[in-house]
Legacy VTK file of the C-alpha trace (Angstrom):
# vtk DataFile Version 3.0
C-alpha trace
ASCII
DATASET POLYDATA
POINTS 442 float
-17.369 17.300 24.872
-21.003 16.458 25.694
-22.343 13.032 24.640
-24.536 14.411 21.844
-21.671 16.370 20.276
-19.375 13.374 20.696
-21.862 11.101 18.923
-22.269 13.661 16.137
-18.501 13.913 15.645
-18.226 10.111 15.619
-20.840 9.956 12.860
-18.957 12.578 10.840
-15.612 10.806 11.164
-17.268 7.525 10.142
-18.594 9.257 7.025
-15.122 10.621 6.241
-13.628 7.154 6.706
-16.116 5.645 4.257
-15.263 8.313 1.687
-11.465 8.570 1.967
-10.048 5.360 3.406
-11.000 2.894 0.630
-9.322 5.095 -1.994
-6.232 5.804 0.122
-6.087 2.086 0.836
-6.059 1.322 -2.885
-3.211 3.790 -3.340
-1.194 2.161 -0.547
-1.779 -1.340 -1.922
-0.284 -0.237 -5.234
2.584 1.589 -3.512
3.452 -1.487 -1.498
3.256 -3.735 -4.538
5.578 -1.494 -6.536
8.226 -1.302 -3.821
8.082 -4.964 -2.735
7.303 -6.860 -5.946
11.012 -7.482 -6.518
10.637 -10.143 -3.811
8.528 -12.111 -6.275
10.723 -11.224 -9.242
14.015 -11.994 -7.462
14.916 -15.453 -8.742
13.733 -14.891 -12.317
15.350 -11.450 -12.442
18.656 -12.774 -11.126
18.543 -15.698 -13.545
17.985 -13.450 -16.583
20.324 -10.607 -15.595
23.053 -12.385 -13.631
22.595 -10.197 -10.534
24.393 -11.582 -7.474
22.681 -11.804 -4.074
24.687 -8.802 -2.856
23.769 -6.766 -5.968
20.106 -7.656 -5.537
20.215 -6.665 -1.845
21.817 -3.315 -2.722
19.273 -2.639 -5.465
16.384 -3.581 -3.190
17.643 -1.183 -0.539
18.778 1.748 -2.722
15.100 2.576 -3.266
15.100 3.953 0.265
18.049 6.273 -0.343
16.154 8.158 -3.051
13.040 7.945 -0.905
14.763 9.410 2.166
16.511 12.238 0.303
13.289 13.646 -1.137
10.784 12.919 1.639
10.923 16.301 3.390
10.884 18.463 0.215
8.023 16.387 -1.165
5.896 16.734 1.965
6.537 20.463 2.166
5.366 20.785 -1.438
2.245 18.797 -0.557
1.633 21.244 2.284
1.939 24.101 -0.191
0.048 22.831 -3.271
-2.468 20.462 -1.669
-2.876 16.695 -1.545
-4.979 16.114 -4.657
-2.433 17.578 -7.101
0.654 16.262 -5.323
-0.675 12.736 -4.738
-1.551 12.594 -8.430
2.008 13.604 -9.342
3.543 11.063 -6.980
1.477 8.117 -8.206
1.796 8.872 -11.918
5.586 9.216 -11.789
6.193 6.218 -9.535
3.913 4.087 -11.715
5.833 5.000 -14.841
9.206 4.314 -13.194
7.944 1.016 -11.796
6.737 -0.025 -15.249
10.185 0.904 -16.630
11.690 -1.722 -14.288
10.843 -4.192 -17.056
13.961 -2.814 -18.807
16.318 -3.509 -15.861
18.585 -5.930 -17.716
21.838 -4.769 -16.067
22.912 -4.066 -12.502
23.394 -0.366 -13.334
19.892 -0.063 -14.773
18.476 -1.980 -11.808
20.149 0.340 -9.304
19.169 3.467 -11.254
15.499 2.570 -11.605
15.185 1.468 -7.972
16.719 4.773 -6.868
14.392 6.741 -9.158
11.418 4.761 -7.891
12.289 5.942 -4.383
12.570 9.543 -5.599
9.205 9.311 -7.381
7.384 7.751 -4.424
8.997 10.057 -1.828
6.369 11.878 0.171
3.528 9.456 -0.469
3.387 7.752 2.921
4.149 10.776 5.142
1.881 12.780 2.871
-1.014 10.457 3.641
-0.262 10.531 7.393
-0.196 14.341 7.233
-3.352 14.338 5.099
-5.225 12.133 7.572
-4.308 14.554 10.376
-6.282 17.197 8.415
-9.386 15.006 8.362
-9.469 12.960 11.575
-9.399 14.247 15.173
-6.870 12.688 17.534
-9.530 10.476 19.109
-10.117 8.690 15.766
-6.658 8.963 14.223
-5.261 5.547 15.211
-8.316 3.890 13.683
-7.932 5.892 10.484
-4.204 5.202 10.174
-4.861 1.568 11.099
-7.329 1.221 8.225
-4.795 2.835 5.893
-2.246 0.273 7.056
-4.525 -2.457 5.751
-2.802 -1.642 2.457
0.309 -3.607 3.417
-1.500 -6.877 4.243
-3.921 -6.450 1.333
-1.015 -5.884 -1.042
0.226 -9.368 -0.197
-3.163 -11.062 0.173
-4.240 -10.020 -3.321
-0.915 -8.889 -4.730
0.839 -12.154 -3.898
-1.371 -14.290 -6.152
-1.437 -11.475 -8.749
2.354 -11.232 -8.802
2.690 -15.004 -8.942
0.238 -15.172 -11.848
2.048 -12.423 -13.758
5.300 -14.349 -13.386
3.597 -17.278 -15.064
3.004 -15.133 -18.191
6.653 -15.814 -19.003
7.175 -15.737 -22.756
3.905 -13.978 -23.665
4.562 -11.415 -26.411
8.266 -12.034 -25.966
8.402 -10.698 -22.378
9.720 -12.519 -19.321
7.378 -13.068 -16.373
9.214 -10.554 -14.211
8.816 -7.946 -16.979
5.050 -8.481 -17.023
5.063 -8.129 -13.232
6.682 -4.674 -13.259
4.814 -3.415 -16.334
1.260 -4.276 -15.248
1.576 -3.235 -11.607
3.328 0.017 -12.531
0.684 1.046 -15.061
-2.074 0.315 -12.533
-0.497 2.864 -10.170
-0.380 5.476 -12.936
-4.089 5.079 -13.706
-5.080 5.367 -10.030
-2.877 8.462 -9.728
-4.862 10.207 -12.459
-8.070 9.208 -10.690
-6.741 10.700 -7.401
-6.729 14.210 -8.879
-10.495 14.065 -9.391
-11.389 12.152 -6.234
-9.472 13.699 -3.328
-10.292 16.963 -1.540
-7.529 18.901 0.181
-9.396 19.811 3.382
-12.839 19.369 4.982
-13.766 22.893 3.848
-13.495 21.707 0.225
-15.645 18.585 0.653
-18.993 18.949 -1.110
-19.986 15.516 0.191
-20.113 16.983 3.746
-22.898 19.406 4.673
-22.104 22.755 6.262
-22.759 21.525 9.832
-20.469 18.532 9.308
-17.694 20.699 7.897
-17.978 23.162 10.801
-18.034 20.478 13.509
-15.103 18.609 12.030
-13.092 21.799 11.592
-13.689 22.767 15.251
-12.457 19.373 16.504
-9.367 19.513 14.286
-8.567 23.068 15.402
-8.784 21.978 19.041
-6.231 19.211 18.382
-3.979 21.680 16.561
-4.017 24.044 19.537
-3.058 21.185 21.868
-0.175 20.173 19.585
1.023 23.779 19.345
1.224 23.982 23.121
3.622 21.030 23.344
5.517 20.737 20.078
7.764 22.828 17.807
6.027 25.452 15.646
8.544 25.970 12.833
9.786 23.529 10.227
13.472 23.846 11.177
12.688 23.456 14.873
10.779 20.245 14.108
13.653 18.845 12.033
16.182 19.209 14.876
13.844 18.425 17.791
15.268 15.587 19.904
11.832 14.013 20.272
11.431 13.890 16.493
14.910 12.373 16.101
14.155 9.736 18.747
10.972 8.817 16.888
13.024 8.593 13.685
15.373 6.082 15.328
12.478 3.962 16.561
10.849 4.003 13.136
14.152 3.028 11.497
14.370 -0.044 13.738
10.777 -0.982 12.893
11.406 -0.615 9.163
14.532 -2.768 9.378
12.391 -5.619 10.661
9.616 -4.937 8.119
11.711 -4.878 4.957
14.172 -7.504 6.086
11.194 -9.855 5.941
9.149 -8.426 3.062
11.848 -8.441 0.388
12.544 -12.138 0.982
9.156 -13.464 2.121
8.178 -15.190 -1.162
11.551 -16.970 -1.294
11.311 -17.882 2.398
7.838 -19.372 1.947
9.004 -21.233 -1.176
11.917 -22.707 0.820
9.575 -23.806 3.629
7.314 -25.496 1.081
10.189 -26.952 -0.934
9.039 -25.397 -4.212
9.581 -22.347 -6.439
7.796 -18.984 -6.429
4.538 -18.999 -8.345
0.786 -18.834 -7.814
0.784 -21.489 -5.060
3.525 -19.742 -3.101
1.680 -16.437 -3.592
-1.418 -17.937 -1.941
0.508 -19.327 1.034
2.516 -16.106 1.393
-0.804 -14.278 1.830
-1.506 -16.089 5.142
0.738 -13.864 7.351
-0.978 -10.804 5.873
-4.455 -12.160 6.604
-3.388 -12.431 10.251
-1.899 -8.922 10.107
-5.176 -7.610 8.700
-7.167 -9.010 11.630
-4.754 -7.701 14.271
-4.526 -4.267 12.617
-8.319 -4.078 12.597
-8.626 -4.853 16.302
-5.670 -3.253 18.088
-5.864 0.440 16.997
-9.568 0.503 17.913
-8.784 -0.989 21.298
-5.948 1.488 21.828
-8.161 4.459 20.855
-10.745 3.385 23.433
-8.280 2.770 26.273
-5.477 5.209 25.412
-2.854 2.448 25.708
-1.047 3.160 22.443
2.459 2.729 23.857
1.718 -0.485 25.714
0.147 -2.072 22.653
2.924 -0.887 20.349
5.622 -2.346 22.595
3.832 -5.670 22.942
3.268 -5.958 19.191
6.913 -5.241 18.405
8.045 -7.893 20.894
5.757 -10.360 19.129
7.186 -9.269 15.767
10.797 -9.641 16.896
10.256 -13.120 18.302
8.317 -14.148 15.193
11.034 -12.921 12.828
13.778 -14.739 14.713
11.804 -17.977 15.021
10.862 -17.942 11.329
14.558 -18.160 10.483
15.245 -20.981 12.919
12.201 -23.128 12.135
12.532 -26.022 9.703
8.946 -27.213 10.086
6.709 -25.423 7.526
3.794 -25.045 9.958
5.961 -23.519 12.714
7.707 -21.293 10.189
4.392 -19.980 8.821
3.005 -19.369 12.343
6.163 -17.403 13.172
5.762 -15.344 9.989
2.123 -14.672 10.918
3.242 -13.346 14.312
5.974 -11.248 12.691
3.708 -9.651 10.077
0.880 -9.041 12.581
3.258 -7.415 15.041
5.171 -5.011 12.826
2.152 -4.000 10.718
-0.277 -3.391 13.610
2.337 -1.520 15.676
2.844 1.178 13.060
-0.586 2.903 13.212
-0.023 3.220 16.958
3.456 4.633 16.395
2.103 7.409 14.138
-0.166 8.736 16.896
2.979 9.936 18.716
4.258 12.493 16.157
0.749 13.637 15.141
0.061 14.418 18.799
3.282 16.439 18.938
3.297 18.316 15.606
0.919 20.512 13.631
0.910 22.716 10.501
4.064 23.032 8.422
6.080 21.612 11.335
3.980 18.456 11.052
4.582 18.243 7.296
8.351 18.507 7.799
8.606 16.481 11.009
6.483 13.568 9.821
8.434 13.473 6.558
11.760 13.473 8.449
10.661 10.619 10.707
9.546 8.610 7.704
12.617 9.425 5.601
15.190 8.607 8.291
13.142 5.627 9.391
12.841 4.355 5.846
16.606 4.035 5.654
15.911 0.862 7.599
14.685 -0.512 4.291
18.111 0.246 2.806
20.017 -1.205 5.763
17.941 -4.367 6.237
18.709 -6.369 3.050
22.456 -5.724 3.260
22.521 -6.340 7.029
20.671 -9.607 6.569
23.074 -10.724 3.839
26.121 -9.687 5.909
24.880 -11.540 9.004
24.234 -14.703 6.985
27.727 -14.505 5.511
29.426 -13.726 8.846
27.748 -16.599 10.719
27.519 -18.965 7.724
23.850 -19.414 8.518
20.713 -18.496 6.594
18.882 -17.892 9.874
21.394 -15.400 11.321
20.061 -12.462 9.310
16.498 -12.938 10.542
17.662 -13.238 14.143
19.503 -9.907 13.825
16.469 -8.237 12.247
14.241 -9.640 14.974
16.531 -7.996 17.506
15.928 -4.609 15.856
12.202 -4.994 16.475
12.854 -5.889 20.121
15.051 -2.799 20.516
12.266 -0.614 19.077
9.864 -2.116 21.631
12.348 -1.370 24.421
12.722 2.285 23.370
8.947 2.781 23.195
8.449 1.059 26.524
11.125 3.068 28.344
11.935 6.436 26.773
8.384 7.032 25.561
6.662 5.769 28.690
7.425 6.906 32.213
4.033 7.069 33.886
1.926 3.965 33.378
-0.909 5.516 35.386
-1.559 7.950 32.552
-2.100 5.893 29.378
-2.881 8.990 27.330
-0.393 11.247 29.091
1.453 14.121 27.457
3.992 12.938 24.914
6.028 16.075 25.473
6.210 15.517 29.228
7.298 11.928 28.849
10.199 12.744 26.577
11.125 15.827 28.594
11.558 13.587 31.631
13.447 11.018 29.576
16.200 13.487 28.596
LINES 1 443
442 0 1 2 3 4 5 6 7 8 9 10 11 12 13 14 15 16 17 18 19 20 21 22 23 24 25 26 27 28 29 30 31 32 33 34 35 36 37 38 39 40 41 42 43 44 45 46 47 48 49 50 51 52 53 54 55 56 57 58 59 60 61 62 63 64 65 66 67 68 69 70 71 72 73 74 75 76 77 78 79 80 81 82 83 84 85 86 87 88 89 90 91 92 93 94 95 96 97 98 99 100 101 102 103 104 105 106 107 108 109 110 111 112 113 114 115 116 117 118 119 120 121 122 123 124 125 126 127 128 129 130 131 132 133 134 135 136 137 138 139 140 141 142 143 144 145 146 147 148 149 150 151 152 153 154 155 156 157 158 159 160 161 162 163 164 165 166 167 168 169 170 171 172 173 174 175 176 177 178 179 180 181 182 183 184 185 186 187 188 189 190 191 192 193 194 195 196 197 198 199 200 201 202 203 204 205 206 207 208 209 210 211 212 213 214 215 216 217 218 219 220 221 222 223 224 225 226 227 228 229 230 231 232 233 234 235 236 237 238 239 240 241 242 243 244 245 246 247 248 249 250 251 252 253 254 255 256 257 258 259 260 261 262 263 264 265 266 267 268 269 270 271 272 273 274 275 276 277 278 279 280 281 282 283 284 285 286 287 288 289 290 291 292 293 294 295 296 297 298 299 300 301 302 303 304 305 306 307 308 309 310 311 312 313 314 315 316 317 318 319 320 321 322 323 324 325 326 327 328 329 330 331 332 333 334 335 336 337 338 339 340 341 342 343 344 345 346 347 348 349 350 351 352 353 354 355 356 357 358 359 360 361 362 363 364 365 366 367 368 369 370 371 372 373 374 375 376 377 378 379 380 381 382 383 384 385 386 387 388 389 390 391 392 393 394 395 396 397 398 399 400 401 402 403 404 405 406 407 408 409 410 411 412 413 414 415 416 417 418 419 420 421 422 423 424 425 426 427 428 429 430 431 432 433 434 435 436 437 438 439 440 441
């Protein structure tokens, strides 16, 4: 591509980022709040309902069973009906189910609503990854996905104090603090879901905020990427679902998600223990610090990787940092060391994920991309089901509260090893063919 055309395409993608990313970011912030806010509600919820630690861990994780079962069908429906209608449906239903969590007074109701929340939210994350592939050429995709991933840190930077404040409404209008937490954050998601129907466009061709030249140029760049993906990856949905490369990526993503959710579900309680206090507004502020660090790293690294092509090297390094940070956070008794370790953990496993998603979007296109991306996310998300129970089991087996975090840190290190070996054979070609690498790795 000549320099003038390259500069023009860069200007167009910047315009698309300014239009789409802030709204998608808002959606992800609310999604993350609604799946992880039980970390803030844990102690109060267990006190009021009598849930044991094992029951809480199962309920926290069962979300991902419903999520995994319906990921692929949901993404295929998004491919068929378009993002604006399907994203609206996803957000409205998950918001209503999340708000209904305020009625989870028994273990059965807790399990049922967490499962239904997973069913309702299924397809949101892979749907956005698939949606971004329809708007951003490969050369800008890590940056776009990286900006979308700001939702996770922002959910804790702003959501942590919000959740802590809602807990302090305990007793208002006869509701417990944890009930206010679920009700308010769930209804916010429903309102944004309705807004999504009027705000989002399915494809560049539908965007009235782009002129005809911008639509044509962007479409040509996207079509070129699609042709490259078609030359290397599976073309049909079924072929994508059984492709060994897709299954390997699913395993790697599962290991990453084990480290992510093994920390996230318990982070407020872990910070409270380090500070020697209970969860509230103050803990919410301190718990935001790891996510501020993650925000900075996620801003810098995907841009650096897009410029140099070193997506695999960066992803491996970040996951090593995450694994060491997770393990050290469990072993540290000093609050400062513990918080630094948590900052390293959050920065590593958040910033690594935008880089990870460049691998399947380079391999897959069309309906195969919709199905393959959803499968990777659904199988990978089972890590969120495994992590809480694995952490609890490790703590029980070794009679140590740090054992679970050490085990989860090891999962992040294993993910780094798989990316650094099976997904990387020729270091002289930082942007080399993903298909060729895995073909040689078989």
